[in-house]
C-alpha positions as a printed NumPy array, in Angstrom:
array([[-42.78 ,  47.198,  53.965],
       [-40.821,  46.751,  50.534],
       [-44.354,  45.89 ,  48.2  ],
       [-45.342,  49.03 ,  46.221],
       [-48.991,  48.493,  47.361],
       [-47.993,  49.275,  50.831],
       [-46.6  ,  52.742,  49.743],
       [-49.526,  53.65 ,  48.14 ],
       [-51.078,  57.016,  49.389],
       [-54.748,  57.372,  50.153],
       [-56.553,  59.601,  47.267],
       [-60.107,  59.848,  48.402],
       [-59.427,  63.07 ,  50.892],
       [-57.498,  65.015,  48.466],
       [-60.149,  64.186,  45.7  ],
       [-62.667,  65.298,  47.995],
       [-61.049,  68.884,  48.731],
       [-60.667,  69.304,  45.037],
       [-64.519,  68.519,  44.684],
       [-65.372,  71.033,  47.463],
       [-63.043,  73.717,  45.959],
       [-64.082,  73.546,  42.59 ],
       [-67.858,  73.642,  43.932],
       [-66.802,  76.547,  46.101],
       [-65.675,  78.65 ,  42.591],
       [-68.431,  77.599,  40.588],
       [-70.953,  78.816,  43.456],
       [-68.943,  82.067,  43.835],
       [-69.087,  82.448,  40.265],
       [-72.833,  81.66 ,  39.956],
       [-74.151,  83.891,  42.576],
       [-71.719,  86.817,  42.033],
       [-73.192,  90.024,  40.486],
       [-72.685,  90.515,  36.818],
       [-70.327,  91.833,  35.803],
       [-67.804,  90.018,  38.034],
       [-65.674,  91.67 ,  40.065],
       [-61.876,  91.359,  40.467],
       [-61.607,  89.789,  43.954],
       [-64.193,  87.224,  43.022],
       [-62.3  ,  86.057,  39.797],
       [-59.25 ,  85.796,  41.773],
       [-60.717,  84.193,  44.614],
       [-62.533,  81.444,  42.135],
       [-59.121,  80.942,  40.158],
       [-57.502,  80.634,  43.494],
       [-60.237,  77.701,  44.622],
       [-59.666,  76.222,  41.09 ],
       [-55.835,  76.366,  40.985],
       [-55.891,  74.954,  44.928],
       [-58.067,  72.143,  44.086],
       [-56.108,  70.938,  40.957],
       [-53.011,  71.078,  43.261],
       [-54.66 ,  69.068,  45.664],
       [-56.108,  66.422,  43.055],
       [-52.346,  66.021,  41.924],
       [-50.762,  66.1  ,  44.876],
       [-51.455,  61.791,  46.079],
       [-50.103,  60.764,  42.78 ],
       [-46.794,  62.864,  43.169],
       [-46.96 ,  61.606,  46.93 ],
       [-46.708,  58.18 ,  45.524],
       [-44.775,  58.538,  42.915],
       [-41.954,  60.151,  45.215],
       [-42.399,  57.011,  47.41 ],
       [-42.211,  54.388,  44.444],
       [-39.279,  55.946,  43.487],
       [-37.57 ,  55.755,  47.32 ],
       [-38.592,  52.326,  47.222],
       [-36.915,  51.165,  44.184],
       [-33.751,  52.841,  44.786],
       [-33.97 ,  51.094,  48.457],
       [-34.427,  47.967,  46.786],
       [-31.838,  48.493,  44.233],
       [-29.339,  49.335,  47.062],
       [-30.35 ,  46.134,  48.931],
       [-29.926,  44.1  ,  45.872],
       [-26.288,  45.565,  45.298],
       [-25.169,  44.998,  48.927],
       [-26.617,  41.381,  48.46 ],
       [-24.345,  40.906,  45.104],
       [-21.386,  42.595,  47.064],
       [-21.719,  39.754,  49.819],
       [-21.983,  37.199,  47.07 ],
       [-18.93 ,  38.603,  45.214],
       [-17.013,  38.739,  48.742],
       [-18.255,  34.925,  48.811],
       [-16.995,  34.073,  45.492],
       [-13.751,  36.095,  45.948],
       [-12.987,  33.684,  49.04 ],
       [-13.928,  30.38 ,  46.946],
       [-11.782,  31.542,  43.89 ],
       [ -8.353,  32.564,  46.376],
       [ -9.408,  29.134,  48.229],
       [ -9.073,  26.947,  44.681],
       [ -6.176,  28.796,  43.857],
       [ -4.146,  28.196,  46.71 ],
       [ -5.445,  24.444,  46.322],
       [ -4.352,  24.445,  43.133],
       [ -1.048,  25.805,  43.776],
       [ -0.596,  23.063,  46.664],
       [ -1.872,  20.364,  43.907],
       [  0.933,  21.568,  41.554],
       [  3.804,  21.789,  44.285],
       [  3.04 ,  18.021,  45.156],
       [  2.324,  16.95 ,  41.399],
       [  5.462,  18.69 ,  40.175],
       [  7.912,  15.649,  41.204],
       [  5.554,  12.885,  40.113],
       [  5.174,  14.788,  36.554],
       [  8.913,  14.652,  36.539],
       [  9.484,  11.064,  37.532],
       [  6.887,   9.829,  35.189],
       [  8.197,  11.706,  32.064],
       [ 11.408,  10.262,  33.045],
       [ 10.016,   6.848,  33.321],
       [  8.098,   7.439,  29.966],
       [ 11.388,   8.452,  28.321],
       [ 13.276,   5.717,  29.621],
       [ 10.565,   3.203,  28.49 ],
       [ 10.739,   4.781,  24.966],
       [ 14.201,   4.389,  24.552],
       [ 14.01 ,   0.376,  25.704],
       [ 11.366,  -0.024,  23.197],
       [ 13.702,   1.618,  20.386],
       [ 16.572,  -0.511,  21.398],
       [ 14.205,  -3.812,  21.461],
       [ 12.92 ,  -2.869,  17.914],
       [ 16.456,  -2.043,  16.771],
       [ 17.521,  -5.438,  18.044],
       [ 14.763,  -7.248,  16.322],
       [ 14.674,  -5.56 ,  13.383],
       [ 18.579,  -6.891,  13.212],
       [ 17.856, -10.381,  14.227],
       [ 15.108, -10.274,  11.41 ],
       [ 17.739,  -9.011,   8.799],
       [ 20.286, -11.906,   9.932],
       [ 17.457, -14.444,   9.912],
       [ 16.368, -13.207,   6.191],
       [ 19.989, -13.236,   5.005],
       [ 20.169, -16.683,   5.906],
       [ 17.247, -17.833,   4.771],
       [ 18.404, -15.921,   1.399],
       [ 21.854, -17.645,   1.521],
       [ 20.207, -21.044,   1.889],
       [ 17.322, -20.974,  -0.404],
       [ 20.206, -19.685,  -2.901],
       [ 22.643, -22.69 ,  -2.07 ],
       [ 19.3  , -24.972,  -2.578],
       [ 18.496, -23.561,  -5.797],
       [ 22.277, -23.876,  -7.177],
       [ 21.73 , -27.503,  -5.967],
       [ 18.766, -27.845,  -8.045],
       [ 20.314, -26.247, -10.835],
       [ 23.251, -28.195, -10.852],
       [ 20.95 , -31.452, -10.1  ],
       [ 18.995, -30.533, -13.388],
       [ 21.826, -29.909, -15.368],
       [ 23.569, -33.101, -14.383],
       [ 20.406, -35.438, -15.18 ],
       [ 19.569, -33.349, -18.194],
       [ 23.031, -34.381, -19.799],
       [ 22.361, -38.061, -18.963],
       [ 18.878, -37.842, -20.671],
       [ 20.542, -36.343, -23.397],
       [ 23.345, -39.164, -23.845],
       [ 20.8  , -41.823, -23.289],
       [ 18.671, -40.153, -26.148],
       [ 21.709, -39.471, -28.553],
       [ 23.097, -43.575, -27.98 ],
       [ 19.544, -44.371, -28.94 ],
       [ 19.539, -42.441, -31.872],
       [ 22.63 , -43.568, -33.232],
       [ 21.522, -46.834, -32.27 ],
       [ 18.29 , -46.634, -34.572],
       [ 20.247, -44.861, -37.408],
       [ 22.534, -48.168, -37.214],
       [ 19.699, -50.598, -37.371],
       [ 18.471, -48.446, -40.668],
       [ 21.506, -48.375, -42.117],
       [ 21.714, -52.109, -41.638],
       [ 19.011, -53.035, -44.042],
       [ 16.993, -54.88 , -41.17 ],
       [ 13.553, -53.987, -41.229],
       [ 11.924, -55.442, -38.394],
       [ 15.082, -54.49 , -36.101],
       [ 14.692, -50.668, -37.55 ],
       [ 11.212, -51.174, -36.767],
       [ 11.506, -51.936, -33.142],
       [ 14.228, -50.074, -32.443],
       [ 12.179, -47.204, -33.569],
       [  9.47 , -48.234, -31.459],
       [ 12.006, -48.033, -28.751],
       [ 13.472, -44.672, -29.339],
       [ 10.095, -43.322, -29.457],
       [  9.009, -44.75 , -26.13 ],
       [ 12.119, -43.513, -24.613],
       [ 11.103, -39.759, -26.518],
       [  7.985, -39.748, -25.033],
       [  9.102, -40.523, -21.337],
       [ 11.587, -37.755, -21.758],
       [  8.792, -35.439, -22.759],
       [  6.843, -35.882, -19.872],
       [  9.712, -33.943, -17.944],
       [ 10.177, -31.575, -20.431],
       [ 12.779, -33.059, -22.607],
       [ 12.018, -32.715, -26.536],
       [ 14.276, -33.724, -29.366],
       [ 13.669, -32.808, -32.86 ],
       [ 15.562, -34.179, -35.875],
       [ 15.624, -32.086, -39.264],
       [ 13.78 , -33.388, -42.373],
       [ 16.011, -33.608, -45.477],
       [ 15.41 , -30.995, -47.918],
       [ 14.63 , -28.175, -45.296],
       [ 16.161, -25.201, -45.644],
       [ 19.226, -24.793, -43.   ],
       [ 18.249, -22.452, -39.902],
       [ 21.457, -20.664, -38.101],
       [ 19.851, -20.738, -34.593],
       [ 18.307, -24.234, -34.731],
       [ 20.872, -26.306, -36.706],
       [ 24.749, -26.553, -37.009],
       [ 26.779, -28.384, -39.47 ],
       [ 29.197, -31.164, -38.845],
       [ 32.741, -30.137, -39.535],
       [ 31.77 , -26.602, -41.152],
       [ 32.672, -23.315, -39.155],
       [ 30.956, -21.22 , -41.712],
       [ 28.192, -22.796, -43.227],
       [ 26.19 , -21.18 , -46.163],
       [ 22.958, -19.17 , -44.76 ],
       [ 20.86 , -20.765, -47.861],
       [ 22.318, -24.394, -47.429],
       [ 19.81 , -27.606, -47.902],
       [ 19.778, -30.395, -45.137],
       [ 20.31 , -33.766, -46.182],
       [ 20.256, -35.679, -43.095],
       [ 20.249, -34.992, -39.691],
       [ 23.501, -36.604, -37.658],
       [ 22.385, -36.075, -34.048],
       [ 19.016, -34.579, -33.125],
       [ 18.239, -31.044, -31.49 ],
       [ 17.497, -30.726, -27.776],
       [ 14.893, -28.666, -26.048],
       [ 14.228, -28.498, -22.505],
       [ 10.707, -26.963, -21.46 ],
       [  9.992, -25.334, -24.862],
       [ 13.635, -23.506, -24.593],
       [ 16.545, -24.403, -27.196],
       [ 19.524, -26.414, -25.026],
       [ 21.205, -28.057, -27.99 ],
       [ 21.043, -27.094, -31.695],
       [ 20.665, -30.174, -34.233],
       [ 23.678, -31.401, -36.265],
       [ 23.027, -31.642, -39.484],
       [ 24.581, -32.368, -43.417],
       [ 24.293, -30.193, -46.085],
       [ 23.92 , -31.469, -49.851],
       [ 26.994, -29.896, -51.13 ],
       [ 28.795, -31.702, -47.928],
       [ 30.419, -34.866, -48.491],
       [ 28.529, -37.85 , -46.814],
       [ 30.698, -39.058, -43.696],
       [ 31.075, -42.825, -43.747],
       [ 28.79 , -44.802, -41.461],
       [ 31.45 , -46.099, -38.833],
       [ 32.631, -42.328, -39.042],
       [ 28.941, -41.091, -38.632],
       [ 28.607, -43.425, -35.615],
       [ 31.955, -42.149, -33.907],
       [ 31.26 , -38.462, -34.795],
       [ 27.716, -38.676, -33.099],
       [ 29.308, -40.605, -30.271],
       [ 32.586, -37.82 , -30.133],
       [ 29.696, -35.134, -30.404],
       [ 27.463, -35.677, -27.195],
       [ 29.651, -34.281, -24.54 ],
       [ 29.87 , -30.955, -26.839],
       [ 25.911, -30.923, -26.825],
       [ 25.591, -31.677, -23.284],
       [ 28.052, -28.7  , -22.564],
       [ 25.566, -26.035, -23.649],
       [ 22.795, -27.394, -21.785],
       [ 24.714, -27.373, -18.572],
       [ 25.482, -23.569, -19.155],
       [ 22.003, -22.556, -20.175],
       [ 20.59 , -24.19 , -17.259],
       [ 23.115, -22.484, -14.828],
       [ 22.805, -19.128, -16.435],
       [ 19.17 , -19.194, -15.338]])
């Protein structure tokens, strides 16, 4: 009954009545005597007007019926939506009540969880602090141990460097004595022995250097025997004790005699070379310990 096709008004009776009235008006005008009288004109006009009204009446009735049907359908839809809205309102209210209950139940659990998390965070912070402190102590102990080992190694290095320097000084003094003795074969053998000892010392970084006679005096690499303030433009006459370098670093300058200085006696030169060895070893020890 709510379909639009069920509410349509049959139009054929009204159209037939309209045709009959129009035919009657046309017959009346056709058969009337001319000129047409007033009542004939009124009758024909009334028939035409009534026929037109009858022709429009079914469409008007159908339009009104359709409007009422649409209004009824709209009211039905609104009523259904109101019912759905009430159902939705009830569901929302139920969900709100359930959410409130869930919040009440989980409120205590959330507080306990937050407290437990805070306690775990504090414990972790304490553990990290203790670990950092332990790591710092371990690092300090390891650094102290390494520093002690380095000091021991430096002290050992200084001691064996002094031993090597004294041995090489004695060999140099022995070679000078052999050269002054006038025995060429003895001087040559001791010279070969000295070169072999210097090659062995060179393998560990110890190098001895002697100043050739006639070279210019160098205040950084040379020291004059028995002169506190030697002239800067002096000429080297001979080397009394060789200089010493360790791994390319100057440890002890060479002990030389200049041309204008008196030559020491052979016995005094040997004694002077021996007495200079402790003094020559002291700068090596100081330099190694400074590093």
